DRENLO-719327 format. One record per atom (N, C-alpha, C, O): residue in three letters; x, y, z. Coordinates in steps of 0.05 Angstrom, whole numbers, plus 5000, padded with zeros to 4 digits. Layout:
Ala, X, Y, Z
...
//
This chain:
Met, 7429, 3193, 2244
Met, 7411, 3170, 2247
Met, 7420, 3153, 2270
Met, 7443, 3145, 2272
His, 7401, 3146, 2288
His, 7407, 3131, 2312
His, 7405, 3101, 2305
His, 7385, 3092, 2294
Asn, 7426, 3086, 2312
Asn, 7426, 3057, 2307
Asn, 7408, 3042, 2326
Asn, 7403, 3052, 2348
Gln, 7398, 3020, 2317
Gln, 7381, 3002, 2334
Gln, 7399, 2992, 2358
Gln, 7418, 2978, 2353
Pro, 7391, 2999, 2383
Pro, 7407, 2988, 2405
Pro, 7402, 2958, 2408
Pro, 7380, 2949, 2403
Ile, 7422, 2944, 2417
Ile, 7420, 2915, 2421
Ile, 7424, 2911, 2451
Ile, 7444, 2920, 2462
Phe, 7406, 2897, 2463
Phe, 7408, 2891, 2492
Phe, 7427, 2868, 2496
Phe, 7424, 2847, 2484
Arg, 7446, 2872, 2513
Arg, 7465, 2851, 2522
Arg, 7464, 2850, 2552
Arg, 7474, 2868, 2565
Pro, 7453, 2828, 2563
Pro, 7451, 2827, 2593
Pro, 7479, 2828, 2605
Pro, 7498, 2818, 2594
Arg, 7480, 2842, 2628
Arg, 7505, 2841, 2644
Arg, 7508, 2813, 2654
Arg, 7489, 2798, 2657
Gln, 7532, 2805, 2660
Gln, 7538, 2778, 2668
Gln, 7520, 2768, 2691
Gln, 7509, 2746, 2690
Tyr, 7516, 2785, 2711
Tyr, 7500, 2777, 2734
Tyr, 7470, 2775, 2727
Tyr, 7455, 2764, 2743
Gln, 7461, 2787, 2705
Gln, 7433, 2786, 2697
Gln, 7426, 2760, 2682
Gln, 7403, 2753, 2680
Leu, 7446, 2746, 2672
Leu, 7442, 2722, 2656
Leu, 7427, 2700, 2670
Leu, 7413, 2684, 2658
Lys, 7431, 2698, 2697
Lys, 7419, 2677, 2712
Lys, 7389, 2678, 2711
Lys, 7375, 2657, 2710
Val, 7377, 2702, 2710
Val, 7348, 2704, 2709
Val, 7338, 2695, 2682
Val, 7318, 2681, 2680
Phe, 7351, 2704, 2660
Phe, 7344, 2695, 2633
Phe, 7345, 2665, 2631
Phe, 7327, 2652, 2620
Asp, 7367, 2654, 2642
Asp, 7371, 2625, 2641
Asp, 7350, 2610, 2658
Asp, 7339, 2589, 2649
Ala, 7343, 2621, 2681
Ala, 7323, 2608, 2698
Ala, 7296, 2606, 2683
Ala, 7283, 2585, 2684
Ile, 7287, 2628, 2670
Ile, 7262, 2627, 2655
Ile, 7264, 2608, 2632
Ile, 7245, 2593, 2627
Asp, 7286, 2609, 2617
Asp, 7290, 2591, 2594
Asp, 7291, 2562, 2603
Asp, 7283, 2544, 2587
Arg, 7300, 2556, 2627
Arg, 7301, 2529, 2637
Arg, 7274, 2519, 2648
Arg, 7271, 2496, 2655
Gly, 7255, 2537, 2649
Gly, 7228, 2528, 2657
Gly, 7219, 2537, 2684
Gly, 7197, 2530, 2693
Tyr, 7235, 2553, 2698
Tyr, 7224, 2565, 2724
Tyr, 7201, 2583, 2717
Tyr, 7203, 2600, 2699
Leu, 7179, 2580, 2732
Leu, 7155, 2596, 2727
Leu, 7153, 2619, 2747
Leu, 7137, 2637, 2744
Arg, 7169, 2618, 2768
Arg, 7169, 2639, 2788
Arg, 7198, 2647, 2794
Arg, 7215, 2630, 2800
Val, 7203, 2673, 2792
Val, 7230, 2684, 2797
Val, 7227, 2708, 2815
Val, 7209, 2725, 2812
Tyr, 7246, 2710, 2834
Tyr, 7246, 2733, 2853
Tyr, 7275, 2745, 2852
Tyr, 7294, 2731, 2859
Cys, 7277, 2770, 2844
Cys, 7303, 2784, 2843
Cys, 7303, 2806, 2863
Cys, 7289, 2826, 2860
Leu, 7319, 2803, 2884
Leu, 7323, 2824, 2903
Leu, 7350, 2837, 2897
Leu, 7371, 2830, 2908
Trp, 7349, 2855, 2878
Trp, 7373, 2868, 2867
Trp, 7375, 2897, 2877
Trp, 7355, 2910, 2882
His, 7400, 2906, 2880
His, 7404, 2933, 2890
His, 7396, 2954, 2869
His, 7392, 2948, 2846
Arg, 7393, 2979, 2878
Arg, 7386, 3001, 2860
Arg, 7408, 3004, 2839
Arg, 7431, 3000, 2844
Arg, 7399, 3012, 2815
Arg, 7417, 3017, 2792
Arg, 7430, 2992, 2781
Arg, 7450, 2994, 2767
Ser, 7418, 2969, 2787
Ser, 7430, 2943, 2777
Ser, 7419, 2936, 2749
Ser, 7426, 2916, 2738
Gly, 7401, 2953, 2738
Gly, 7391, 2948, 2712
Gly, 7367, 2930, 2711
Gly, 7362, 2916, 2691
Lys, 7352, 2929, 2733
Lys, 7329, 2911, 2734
Lys, 7309, 2916, 2711
Lys, 7302, 2897, 2697
Asp, 7300, 2940, 2708
Asp, 7279, 2945, 2688
Asp, 7288, 2942, 2659
Asp, 7273, 2930, 2643
Leu, 7312, 2951, 2653
Leu, 7321, 2947, 2625
Leu, 7323, 2917, 2618
Leu, 7315, 2908, 2597
Ser, 7335, 2902, 2637
Ser, 7338, 2873, 2631
Ser, 7311, 2858, 2631
Ser, 7306, 2842, 2613
Leu, 7293, 2865, 2649
Leu, 7268, 2850, 2650
Leu, 7249, 2860, 2628
Leu, 7232, 2844, 2620
Trp, 7251, 2885, 2619
Trp, 7236, 2894, 2596
Trp, 7244, 2878, 2571
Trp, 7227, 2869, 2556
Asn, 7270, 2874, 2568
Asn, 7279, 2858, 2545
Asn, 7271, 2829, 2548
Asn, 7266, 2815, 2528
Leu, 7271, 2819, 2572
Leu, 7263, 2791, 2577
Leu, 7233, 2787, 2569
Leu, 7226, 2768, 2556
Ile, 7216, 2806, 2578
Ile, 7187, 2802, 2572
Ile, 7182, 2803, 2542
Ile, 7165, 2789, 2532
Val, 7196, 2821, 2528
Val, 7193, 2822, 2498
Val, 7203, 2797, 2485
Val, 7191, 2786, 2467
Lys, 7226, 2787, 2495
Lys, 7237, 2762, 2484
Lys, 7216, 2739, 2487
Lys, 7211, 2724, 2468
Lys, 7205, 2736, 2511
Lys, 7186, 2715, 2516
Lys, 7160, 2719, 2500
Lys, 7148, 2700, 2490
Ala, 7152, 2744, 2496
Ala, 7128, 2750, 2480
Ala, 7132, 2742, 2451
Ala, 7112, 2735, 2438
Leu, 7156, 2744, 2441
Leu, 7161, 2736, 2414
Leu, 7163, 2706, 2411
Leu, 7159, 2695, 2389
Glu, 7169, 2692, 2433
Glu, 7171, 2663, 2432
Glu, 7144, 2649, 2435
Glu, 7140, 2627, 2424
Arg, 7126, 2661, 2450
Arg, 7100, 2648, 2455
Arg, 7078, 2669, 2453
Arg, 7078, 2689, 2469
Lys, 7060, 2666, 2435
Lys, 7038, 2685, 2431
Lys, 7021, 2686, 2456
Lys, 7013, 2665, 2467
Gly, 7016, 2711, 2465
Gly, 6999, 2714, 2489
Gly, 6999, 2742, 2499
Gly, 7010, 2761, 2486
Leu, 6988, 2746, 2522
Leu, 6986, 2772, 2535
Leu, 7006, 2774, 2558
Leu, 7008, 2755, 2574
Tyr, 7021, 2795, 2558
Tyr, 7043, 2799, 2577
Tyr, 7040, 2826, 2591
Tyr, 7035, 2846, 2578
Tyr, 7042, 2826, 2617
Tyr, 7040, 2851, 2633
Tyr, 7066, 2858, 2646
Tyr, 7080, 2840, 2657
Tyr, 7074, 2883, 2645
Tyr, 7097, 2893, 2660
Tyr, 7085, 2913, 2681
Tyr, 7077, 2935, 2674
Phe, 7085, 2905, 2706
Phe, 7073, 2921, 2727
Phe, 7094, 2938, 2741
Phe, 7116, 2930, 2746
Leu, 7086, 2963, 2747
Leu, 7101, 2981, 2764
Leu, 7082, 2992, 2785
Leu, 7057, 2989, 2782
Pro, 7092, 3004, 2806
Pro, 7074, 3013, 2827
Pro, 7051, 3032, 2818
Pro, 7029, 3030, 2827
Thr, 7057, 3050, 2799
Thr, 7037, 3068, 2789
Thr, 7038, 3070, 2759
Thr, 7058, 3063, 2747
Phe, 7016, 3078, 2747
Phe, 7014, 3082, 2718
Phe, 7035, 3103, 2709
Phe, 7048, 3100, 2689
Thr, 7037, 3124, 2725
Thr, 7056, 3146, 2719
Thr, 7085, 3135, 2719
Thr, 7101, 3143, 2702
Gln, 7092, 3118, 2739
Gln, 7119, 3107, 2739
Gln, 7123, 3089, 2715
Gln, 7145, 3090, 2704
Ala, 7103, 3074, 2707
Ala, 7106, 3056, 2684
Ala, 7112, 3073, 2659
Ala, 7129, 3065, 2643
Lys, 7099, 3096, 2657
Lys, 7104, 3113, 2634
Lys, 7132, 3125, 2635
Lys, 7146, 3125, 2615
Arg, 7140, 3135, 2658
Arg, 7166, 3148, 2661
Arg, 7190, 3129, 2659
Arg, 7210, 3135, 2647
Ile, 7187, 3105, 2672
Ile, 7209, 3087, 2674
Ile, 7213, 3070, 2649
Ile, 7236, 3067, 2640
Ile, 7191, 3060, 2637
Ile, 7193, 3043, 2614
Ile, 7185, 3057, 2588
Ile, 7202, 3059, 2569
Trp, 7161, 3067, 2586
Trp, 7150, 3078, 2561
Trp, 7167, 3101, 2551
Trp, 7172, 3104, 2527
Glu, 7175, 3119, 2570
Glu, 7192, 3141, 2562
Glu, 7221, 3138, 2572
Glu, 7237, 3157, 2570
Gly, 7227, 3114, 2582
Gly, 7254, 3110, 2594
Gly, 7277, 3111, 2575
Gly, 7274, 3103, 2552
Ile, 7299, 3122, 2584
Ile, 7323, 3125, 2568
Ile, 7347, 3115, 2585
Ile, 7349, 3122, 2609
Thr, 7364, 3100, 2572
Thr, 7388, 3089, 2586
Thr, 7409, 3111, 2589
Thr, 7406, 3133, 2578
Asn, 7430, 3105, 2604
Asn, 7452, 3123, 2607
Asn, 7466, 3130, 2580
Asn, 7478, 3151, 2577
Glu, 7463, 3111, 2561
Glu, 7475, 3115, 2535
Glu, 7457, 3131, 2516
Glu, 7464, 3136, 2493
Gly, 7433, 3138, 2525
Gly, 7414, 3154, 2509
Gly, 7395, 3137, 2492
Gly, 7382, 3148, 2474
Asp, 7394, 3111, 2497
Asp, 7376, 3093, 2482
Asp, 7349, 3091, 2497
Asp, 7349, 3087, 2521
Arg, 7328, 3094, 2482
Arg, 7301, 3091, 2494
Arg, 7296, 3061, 2498
Arg, 7303, 3044, 2482
Phe, 7282, 3055, 2520
Phe, 7275, 3027, 2526
Phe, 7259, 3015, 2503
Phe, 7264, 2992, 2495
Leu, 7241, 3030, 2491
Leu, 7225, 3020, 2469
Leu, 7241, 3014, 2444
Leu, 7233, 2998, 2428
Asp, 7263, 3028, 2441
Asp, 7280, 3025, 2417
Asp, 7295, 2998, 2417
Asp, 7306, 2991, 2396
Phe, 7296, 2984, 2439
Phe, 7309, 2958, 2440
Phe, 7292, 2937, 2425
Phe, 7302, 2916, 2418
Ile, 7267, 2944, 2420
Ile, 7249, 2926, 2405
Ile, 7252, 2933, 2375
Ile, 7245, 2956, 2368
Pro, 7261, 2915, 2358
Pro, 7262, 2922, 2330
Pro, 7235, 2931, 2319
Pro, 7215, 2918, 2324
Lys, 7235, 2953, 2304
Lys, 7210, 2964, 2294
Lys, 7194, 2943, 2277
Lys, 7170, 2944, 2276
Glu, 7209, 2925, 2263
Glu, 7196, 2906, 2246
Glu, 7180, 2885, 2261
Glu, 7164, 2870, 2249
Val, 7184, 2882, 2287
Val, 7168, 2863, 2302
Val, 7144, 2876, 2317
Val, 7128, 2862, 2330
Ile, 7141, 2902, 2314
Ile, 7119, 2917, 2327
Ile, 7097, 2921, 2305
Ile, 7102, 2934, 2285
Lys, 7074, 2909, 2310
Lys, 7051, 2913, 2292
Lys, 7036, 2938, 2298
Lys, 7028, 2953, 2280
Asn, 7030, 2943, 2324
Asn, 7015, 2966, 2333
Asn, 7027, 2977, 2359
Asn, 7038, 2962, 2375
Lys, 7025, 3003, 2362
Lys, 7034, 3016, 2387
Lys, 7012, 3035, 2396
Lys, 7005, 3054, 2382
Asn, 7001, 3030, 2420
Asn, 6980, 3046, 2431
Asn, 6992, 3063, 2454
Asn, 6998, 3053, 2476
Glu, 6997, 3088, 2448
Glu, 7009, 3107, 2468
Glu, 6992, 3110, 2493
Glu, 7003, 3111, 2515
Thr, 6966, 3113, 2489
Thr, 6948, 3118, 2512
Thr, 6948, 3096, 2532
Thr, 6950, 3100, 2556
Glu, 6947, 3071, 2522
Glu, 6946, 3047, 2540
Glu, 6974, 3035, 2545
Glu, 6976, 3015, 2558
Met, 6995, 3048, 2534
Met, 7022, 3037, 2536
Met, 7022, 3008, 2529
Met, 7031, 2991, 2546
Lys, 7013, 3001, 2505
Lys, 7010, 2974, 2497
Lys, 7022, 2970, 2469
Lys, 7019, 2986, 2451
Leu, 7037, 2948, 2466
Leu, 7049, 2940, 2441
Leu, 7037, 2914, 2431
Leu, 7034, 2895, 2447
Glu, 7029, 2913, 2406
Glu, 7021, 2888, 2394
Glu, 7044, 2880, 2375
Glu, 7053, 2896, 2358
Leu, 7054, 2856, 2379
Leu, 7076, 2846, 2363
Leu, 7066, 2831, 2339
Leu, 7043, 2824, 2337
Ile, 7084, 2826, 2319
Ile, 7075, 2814, 2294
Ile, 7065, 2785, 2297
Ile, 7051, 2775, 2280
Asn, 7072, 2772, 2319
Asn, 7062, 2745, 2323
Asn, 7036, 2745, 2338
Asn, 7025, 2724, 2344
Gly, 7025, 2769, 2344
Gly, 6999, 2770, 2358
Gly, 7001, 2775, 2388
Gly, 6981, 2780, 2401
Ser, 7025, 2773, 2399
Ser, 7028, 2778, 2428
Ser, 7023, 2807, 2434
Ser, 7027, 2825, 2417
Ile, 7015, 2812, 2459
Ile, 7011, 2839, 2469
Ile, 7027, 2842, 2494
Ile, 7026, 2825, 2512
Val, 7042, 2864, 2495
Val, 7058, 2871, 2519
Val, 7047, 2898, 2528
Val, 7047, 2918, 2513
Gln, 7039, 2899, 2553
Gln, 7027, 2924, 2563
Gln, 7038, 2931, 2590
Gln, 7043, 2914, 2607
Leu, 7042, 2957, 2594
Leu, 7051, 2968, 2620
Leu, 7027, 2974, 2637
Leu, 7007, 2986, 2627
Ile, 7028, 2966, 2662
Ile, 7005, 2970, 2681
Ile, 7015, 2981, 2707
Ile, 7036, 2973, 2717
Gly, 7001, 3001, 2718
Gly, 7007, 3010, 2744
Gly, 6989, 2995, 2764
Gly, 6965, 2993, 2759
Thr, 7000, 2985, 2786
Thr, 6983, 2970, 2804
Thr, 6965, 2989, 2820
Thr, 6948, 2979, 2836
Asp, 6967, 3015, 2816
Asp, 6947, 3033, 2828
Asp, 6920, 3030, 2813
Asp, 6900, 3038, 2824
Tyr, 6921, 3018, 2789
Tyr, 6896, 3012, 2774
Tyr, 6894, 2982, 2768
Tyr, 6886, 2975, 2746
Tyr, 6903, 2965, 2786
Tyr, 6904, 2937, 2781
Tyr, 6877, 2924, 2773
Tyr, 6876, 2904, 2759
Asp, 6855, 2936, 2783
Asp, 6829, 2925, 2778
Asp, 6822, 2924, 2748
Asp, 6804, 2909, 2740
Arg, 6835, 2940, 2732
Arg, 6830, 2941, 2704
Arg, 6839, 2915, 2689
Arg, 6831, 2911, 2666
Ile, 6854, 2899, 2703
Ile, 6863, 2874, 2690
Ile, 6846, 2850, 2697
Ile, 6851, 2828, 2687
Arg, 6827, 2854, 2715
Arg, 6809, 2832, 2723
Arg, 6796, 2821, 2698
Arg, 6785, 2836, 2682
Gly, 6796, 2794, 2696
Gly, 6783, 2781, 2673
Gly, 6801, 2778, 2649
Gly, 6793, 2766, 2628
Thr, 6826, 2788, 2650
Thr, 6844, 2784, 2627
Thr, 6860, 2758, 2631
Thr, 6856, 2744, 2650
Asn, 6877, 2752, 2611
Asn, 6889, 2725, 2610
Asn, 6919, 2726, 2605
Asn, 6928, 2715, 2584
Pro, 6935, 2738, 2622
Pro, 6964, 2739, 2617
Pro, 6978, 2712, 2620
Pro, 6969, 2695, 2636
Ile, 7000, 2709, 2605
Ile, 7016, 2685, 2609
Ile, 7045, 2692, 2618
Ile, 7061, 2674, 2623
Gly, 7051, 2717, 2620
Gly, 7077, 2726, 2630
Gly, 7074, 2753, 2643
Gly, 7061, 2771, 2632
Cys, 7087, 2756, 2666
Cys, 7085, 2782, 2681
Cys, 7111, 2788, 2694
Cys, 7126, 2771, 2704
Val, 7117, 2814, 2695
Val, 7139, 2824, 2711
Val, 7127, 2844, 2731
Val, 7112, 2862, 2723
Phe, 7133, 2840, 2756
Phe, 7125, 2859, 2777
Phe, 7150, 2874, 2786
Phe, 7167, 2864, 2801
Ser, 7154, 2898, 2776
Ser, 7177, 2914, 2782
Ser, 7173, 2932, 2806
Ser, 7153, 2946, 2809
Glu, 7193, 2931, 2824
Glu, 7191, 2945, 2850
Glu, 7166, 2935, 2866
Glu, 7150, 2951, 2875
Phe, 7165, 2909, 2868
Phe, 7141, 2896, 2881
Phe, 7137, 2906, 2909
Phe, 7114, 2907, 2918
Ala, 7158, 2913, 2924
Ala, 7155, 2921, 2951
Ala, 7138, 2947, 2953
Ala, 7127, 2953, 2975
Phe, 7137, 2962, 2932
Phe, 7122, 2987, 2931
Phe, 7096, 2986, 2917
Phe, 7082, 3006, 2913
Gln, 7088, 2962, 2908
Gln, 7063, 2958, 2893
Gln, 7040, 2950, 2911
Gln, 7043, 2942, 2934
Asn, 7016, 2952, 2899
Asn, 6992, 2941, 2912
Asn, 6993, 2911, 2907
Asn, 6991, 2902, 2884
Pro, 6995, 2895, 2928
Pro, 6998, 2866, 2925
Pro, 6973, 2853, 2913
Pro, 6974, 2829, 2906
Met, 6951, 2867, 2912
Met, 6926, 2855, 2901
Met, 6929, 2849, 2871
Met, 6915, 2832, 2861
Ala, 6947, 2863, 2857
Ala, 6951, 2858, 2829
Ala, 6961, 2829, 2825
Ala, 6952, 2815, 2807
Trp, 6979, 2820, 2842
Trp, 6989, 2793, 2842
Trp, 6967, 2773, 2849
Trp, 6965, 2752, 2836
Glu, 6950, 2780, 2868
Glu, 6928, 2762, 2875
Glu, 6909, 2759, 2852
Glu, 6898, 2737, 2848
Val, 6905, 2779, 2836
Val, 6887, 2778, 2812
Val, 6899, 2760, 2791
Val, 6884, 2743, 2780
Val, 6924, 2762, 2785
Val, 6936, 2746, 2762
Val, 6946, 2719, 2771
Val, 6950, 2702, 2754
Lys, 6951, 2714, 2796
Lys, 6963, 2689, 2805
Lys, 6948, 2664, 2795
Lys, 6961, 2647, 2784
Pro, 6921, 2662, 2799
Pro, 6908, 2638, 2789
Pro, 6908, 2636, 2758
Pro, 6907, 2614, 2747
Ile, 6909, 2659, 2745
Ile, 6908, 2658, 2715
Ile, 6934, 2648, 2704
Ile, 6934, 2630, 2687
Val, 6957, 2659, 2714
Val, 6982, 2649, 2703
Val, 6988, 2620, 2711
Val, 7001, 2606, 2697
Lys, 6977, 2612, 2734
Lys, 6981, 2584, 2742
Lys, 6966, 2566, 2723
Lys, 6977, 2546, 2714
Leu, 6941, 2572, 2716
Leu, 6926, 2556, 2697
Leu, 6939, 2557, 2669
Leu, 6938, 2537, 2655
Asn, 6951, 2579, 2662
Asn, 6964, 2582, 2635
Asn, 6992, 2571, 2634
Asn, 7005, 2572, 2613
Lys, 7001, 2559, 2657
Lys, 7029, 2551, 2659
Lys, 7048, 2574, 2650
Lys, 7068, 2571, 2637
Gly, 7040, 2598, 2659
Gly, 7055, 2622, 2653
Gly, 7076, 2627, 2674
Gly, 7079, 2613, 2694
Trp, 7092, 2648, 2669
Trp, 7114, 2655, 2687
Trp, 7111, 2683, 2698
Trp, 7097, 2700, 2687
Val, 7124, 2687, 2721
Val, 7123, 2713, 2734
Val, 7150, 2719, 2746
Val, 7163, 2702, 2759
Val, 7160, 2744, 2742
Val, 7185, 2753, 2754
Val, 7178, 2776, 2772
Val, 7165, 2795, 2764
Phe, 7188, 2775, 2797
Phe, 7186, 2797, 2816
Phe, 7214, 2809, 2819
Phe, 7233, 2794, 2823
Asn, 7215, 2835, 2818
Asn, 7240, 2848, 2825
Asn, 7234, 2870, 2844
Asn, 7212, 2882, 2843
Thr, 7253, 2876, 2861
Thr, 7248, 2897, 2881
Thr, 7273, 2904, 2895
Thr, 7293, 2889, 2896
Thr, 7273, 2928, 2907
Thr, 7292, 2935, 2927
Thr, 7276, 2933, 2953
Thr, 7252, 2937, 2953
Pro, 7288, 2927, 2976
Pro, 7274, 2923, 3001
Pro, 7258, 2948, 3010
Pro, 7266, 2971, 3004
Asn, 7236, 2944, 3023
Asn, 7220, 2965, 3035
Asn, 7207, 2955, 3061
Asn, 7183, 2957, 3064
Gly, 7224, 2946, 3079
Gly, 7213, 2936, 3105
Gly, 7201, 2909, 3103
Gly, 7204, 2895, 3082
Lys, 7188, 2901, 3124
Lys, 7176, 2874, 3125
Lys, 7147, 2875, 3116
Lys, 7128, 2876, 3132
Asn, 7143, 2876, 3090
Asn, 7116, 2878, 3078
Asn, 7111, 2853, 3061
Asn, 7124, 2833, 3064
His, 7092, 2855, 3042
His, 7084, 2833, 3025
His, 7108, 2823, 3008
His, 7110, 2799, 3003
Ala, 7126, 2840, 3000
Ala, 7149, 2832, 2984
Ala, 7168, 2816, 3001
Ala, 7180, 2796, 2992
Phe, 7172, 2824, 3026
Phe, 7189, 2809, 3044
Phe, 7178, 2782, 3049
Phe, 7193, 2762, 3050
Glu, 7152, 2780, 3054
Glu, 7139, 2754, 3058
Glu, 7142, 2735, 3034
Glu, 7147, 2711, 3037
Leu, 7139, 2746, 3010
Leu, 7142, 2730, 2986
Leu, 7171, 2721, 2983
Leu, 7176, 2698, 2975
Tyr, 7190, 2739, 2989
Tyr, 7218, 2731, 2988
Tyr, 7224, 2709, 3008
Tyr, 7238, 2690, 3000
Glu, 7214, 2711, 3032
Glu, 7219, 2690, 3052
Glu, 7209, 2663, 3043
Glu, 7221, 2642, 3048
Met, 7186, 2663, 3029
Met, 7175, 2638, 3018
Met, 7192, 2628, 2994
Met, 7200, 2605, 2993
Ala, 7199, 2647, 2976
Ala, 7213, 2640, 2951
Ala, 7241, 2629, 2956
Ala, 7249, 2610, 2942
Lys, 7255, 2640, 2975
Lys, 7283, 2632, 2979
Lys, 7285, 2603, 2989
Lys, 7306, 2591, 2987
Asn, 7263, 2592, 3000
Asn, 7263, 2565, 3010
Asn, 7248, 2545, 2992
Asn, 7245, 2522, 2999
Ser, 7239, 2555, 2969
Ser, 7222, 2538, 2952
Ser, 7238, 2527, 2928
Ser, 7252, 2542, 2915
Pro, 7237, 2501, 2923
Pro, 7251, 2490, 2900
Pro, 7238, 2498, 2873
Pro, 7249, 2494, 2852
Tyr, 7214, 2509, 2874
Tyr, 7199, 2517, 2850
Tyr, 7205, 2546, 2842
Tyr, 7195, 2555, 2821
Trp, 7220, 2560, 2858
Trp, 7226, 2588, 2853
Trp, 7256, 2591, 2848
Trp, 7272, 2578, 2861
Phe, 7263, 2608, 2829
Phe, 7290, 2618, 2827
Phe, 7291, 2644, 2842
Phe, 7276, 2662, 2837
Cys, 7308, 2645, 2862
Cys, 7309, 2669, 2880
Cys, 7338, 2678, 2882
Cys, 7356, 2662, 2887
Glu, 7342, 2704, 2878
Glu, 7369, 2714, 2878
Glu, 7370, 2741, 2892
Glu, 7354, 2759, 2888
Val, 7391, 2745, 2909
Val, 7397, 2770, 2922
Val, 7423, 2780, 2911
Val, 7443, 2766, 2911
Leu, 7423, 2805, 2900
Leu, 7448, 2817, 2890
Leu, 7453, 2843, 2904
Leu, 7436, 2861, 2904
Thr, 7476, 2845, 2917
Thr, 7484, 2870, 2929
Thr, 7505, 2884, 2911
Thr, 7513, 2872, 2891
Val, 7513, 2908, 2918
Val, 7534, 2921, 2902
Val, 7560, 2905, 2903
Val, 7576, 2907, 2884
Met, 7564, 2890, 2924
Met, 7588, 2873, 2925
Met, 7587, 2851, 2905
Met, 7607, 2842, 2894
Asp, 7563, 2841, 2899
Asp, 7559, 2820, 2880
Asp, 7563, 2829, 2851
Asp, 7575, 2815, 2835
Thr, 7552, 2853, 2845
Thr, 7552, 2863, 2817
Thr, 7577, 2878, 2811
Thr, 7586, 2880, 2787
Gly, 7590, 2890, 2831
Gly, 7613, 2906, 2827
Gly, 7607, 2933, 2813
Gly, 7626, 2947, 2804
Leu, 7582, 2941, 2811
Leu, 7575, 2966, 2798
Leu, 7582, 2991, 2814
Leu, 7589, 3011, 2803
Leu, 7581, 2988, 2840
Leu, 7587, 3011, 2858
Leu, 7607, 3001, 2879
Leu, 7608, 2978, 2886
Thr, 7623, 3020, 2887
Thr, 7642, 3013, 2909
Thr, 7629, 3019, 2936
Thr, 7608, 3032, 2936
Gln, 7640, 3010, 2957
Gln, 7629, 3015, 2984
Gln, 7630, 3045, 2990
Gln, 7613, 3055, 3005
Gln, 7649, 3060, 2978
Gln, 7650, 3088, 2982
Gln, 7626, 3102, 2969
Gln, 7624, 3126, 2971
//
């Protein structure tokens, strides 16, 4: 029998959790590959969905990536990403739409920005844009006015991909007092050596 895995953020990931808990509504994480972006932010979105009833989206560049990285994702220790959510807080699980309804009425859904138009007219209060540099930026344009009206929050994470929409957002975020913005290299996290 497999025990319920418990998510414990790595020391360097705590700043993002703290920033959201302190009231930052916009967060930008420029973290290196293998820094645990998706596992930590998946657990963050579920935490926030349990705290405030509402609709939450976790965006990845494609629907297929969302399925492989989160819905079917497994950690190095063999724990499935979905198993970090205690079964007793899940009311419904829709495999086709990769959507969870929690016992407090919140909905957490995985979305590929290759089909971002499917979210038009919805009402999210929390969003994670994972690997934003590789996403269709129109998804953010669709939800931006909605989360602003809802006093909702948004976290962007990415690894760099040239001077595109993610780079422009980073340039704005790093100079804004309204954004929590963080750059983490392998030297900062200590996960990998220079070799």
